[in-house]
C-alpha positions as CSV (number, residue, x, y, z in Angstrom):
1,M,-18.7,-4.5,-15.0
2,G,-22.0,-4.9,-13.0
3,A,-19.8,-5.1,-9.9
4,I,-17.9,-2.0,-10.5
5,L,-21.0,0.1,-11.0
6,D,-22.4,-1.6,-7.9
7,L,-19.4,0.0,-5.8
8,V,-19.7,3.2,-7.7
9,E,-23.4,3.3,-6.7
10,K,-22.5,2.6,-2.8
11,M,-19.8,5.1,-2.9
12,R,-22.4,7.9,-3.7
13,S,-23.8,7.4,-0.2
14,P,-22.7,9.2,2.7
15,T,-21.6,6.1,4.6
16,G,-19.9,5.1,1.1
17,I,-17.9,8.2,0.9
18,I,-16.6,7.6,4.4
19,V,-15.7,4.1,3.7
20,T,-14.1,5.1,0.7
21,I,-12.0,7.8,2.4
22,V,-10.8,5.5,5.2
23,I,-9.9,2.7,2.6
24,I,-7.7,5.4,0.6
25,A,-6.1,6.7,3.8
26,V,-5.4,3.1,4.8
27,G,-3.7,2.1,1.4
28,V,-1.6,5.6,1.3
29,F,-0.3,5.0,5.0
30,F,0.5,1.2,4.0
31,I,2.5,2.4,0.9
32,R,4.5,5.1,3.2
33,W,5.3,2.5,5.8
34,V,6.4,-0.2,3.1
35,F,8.6,2.6,1.1
36,Q,10.0,3.6,4.5
37,D,11.0,0.4,5.3
38,D,13.0,-0.2,2.0
39,Q,15.1,3.2,2.7
40,E,16.4,2.4,5.9
41,P,20.4,2.0,6.1
42,K,21.3,-1.5,6.8
């Protein structure tokens, strides 16, 4: 629980907000890439 609170505290700084947005963006693009591969005709 302390580690989660630590991460939330770091996310409140301007650098932490940028890092959080980048991590979310990478995650979204990775998920879209994975699901796009599944839908291609074989």
